[in-house]
C-alpha positions as CSV (number, residue, x, y, z in Angstrom):
1,M,-0.1,-0.1,0.1
2,I,1.2,3.4,-0.8
3,K,0.5,6.5,1.3
4,H,0.4,9.8,-0.5
5,I,0.4,13.1,1.6
6,V,0.3,16.6,0.3
7,M,0.2,19.9,2.1
8,F,-0.8,23.1,0.4
9,K,0.0,26.7,1.2
10,F,-2.3,29.2,-0.5
11,K,-1.6,32.6,-1.9
12,E,-3.5,35.3,0.0
13,F,-5.5,36.0,-3.1
14,A,-5.8,34.0,-6.4
15,D,-8.2,33.0,-9.1
16,G,-10.8,35.5,-7.8
17,R,-10.9,34.3,-4.2
18,D,-9.1,34.7,-0.8
19,K,-7.2,32.1,0.7
20,I,-10.2,30.7,2.7
21,G,-12.3,30.7,-0.5
22,N,-9.7,28.7,-2.3
23,A,-9.3,26.3,0.5
24,I,-13.1,25.6,0.4
25,E,-12.9,25.3,-3.5
26,L,-9.9,22.9,-3.6
27,K,-11.4,20.8,-0.8
28,A,-14.6,20.3,-2.9
29,K,-12.6,19.6,-6.1
30,L,-10.3,16.9,-4.3
31,E,-13.1,15.3,-2.6
32,A,-14.9,14.8,-6.0
33,L,-12.0,12.7,-7.3
34,P,-12.6,9.3,-5.5
35,A,-15.9,8.9,-7.5
36,R,-14.0,9.6,-10.7
37,I,-10.6,7.7,-10.2
38,A,-10.9,4.1,-9.4
39,E,-7.2,3.8,-8.1
40,I,-7.8,5.8,-5.1
41,K,-8.3,3.6,-2.0
42,F,-8.5,6.2,0.6
43,F,-8.9,10.0,0.5
44,E,-9.1,12.6,3.3
45,V,-8.9,16.2,2.8
46,G,-8.5,18.7,5.8
47,V,-8.5,22.3,6.2
48,N,-6.0,23.7,8.7
49,F,-7.2,25.8,11.7
50,A,-4.0,26.6,13.6
51,E,-2.9,30.2,13.0
52,V,0.8,29.6,13.2
53,P,3.6,30.7,10.7
54,V,4.8,27.3,9.9
55,A,1.3,25.8,9.2
56,Y,0.1,24.8,5.8
57,D,-3.4,25.6,4.7
58,L,-4.8,22.1,3.5
59,V,-3.7,18.6,3.6
60,L,-4.6,15.6,1.4
61,V,-3.9,12.2,2.8
62,S,-4.6,9.3,0.3
63,E,-3.7,5.6,-0.2
64,F,-3.2,3.6,-3.3
65,K,-2.6,-0.1,-3.9
66,S,0.8,0.3,-5.6
67,K,3.1,3.0,-7.1
68,E,1.7,2.2,-10.4
69,D,-1.7,3.2,-9.2
70,L,-0.4,6.4,-7.7
71,Y,1.2,7.3,-10.9
72,S,-2.0,6.5,-12.9
73,Y,-3.9,8.7,-10.6
74,Q,-1.4,11.6,-11.1
75,K,-1.8,11.4,-14.9
76,H,-5.6,10.9,-14.8
77,P,-7.3,14.0,-16.6
78,E,-9.5,14.9,-13.6
79,H,-6.4,15.0,-11.4
80,V,-4.5,17.1,-14.0
81,L,-7.5,19.7,-13.9
82,V,-7.1,19.9,-10.1
83,A,-3.4,20.2,-10.3
84,D,-3.8,23.0,-12.8
85,F,-6.1,24.9,-10.2
86,V,-3.5,24.1,-7.5
87,G,-0.6,25.8,-9.7
88,R,-2.9,29.1,-9.7
89,I,-3.8,29.3,-6.1
90,C,-0.8,27.8,-4.3
91,E,2.4,29.6,-3.4
92,N,3.8,26.2,-2.1
93,R,3.1,22.5,-1.6
94,V,5.1,19.6,-0.1
95,V,4.7,15.9,-0.8
96,V,5.6,12.7,0.9
97,D,5.0,9.3,-0.7
98,Y,5.9,6.2,1.2
99,I,5.2,2.5,1.5
100,L,2.9,1.2,4.3
């Protein structure tokens, strides 16, 4: 099993919305993916509430059966659309992928 964790730090304002608006929008876009991408085995999205400088704004925790399934998910057209949105609204993101 593969665990895929991504943390997102948003721009203060981007794509016509403030940071909170973009967090809500990205959460909704991400949560729609499991119904469209069969390779996803587990998917959880959380919006940060801690107001500290080192905190990121949103986290995605997901699981896939194999590295191949993770790579297939990353290339899926629905994921690519979300990734394009992320590119417009985020100032930074960090990723950790590991084997369970």
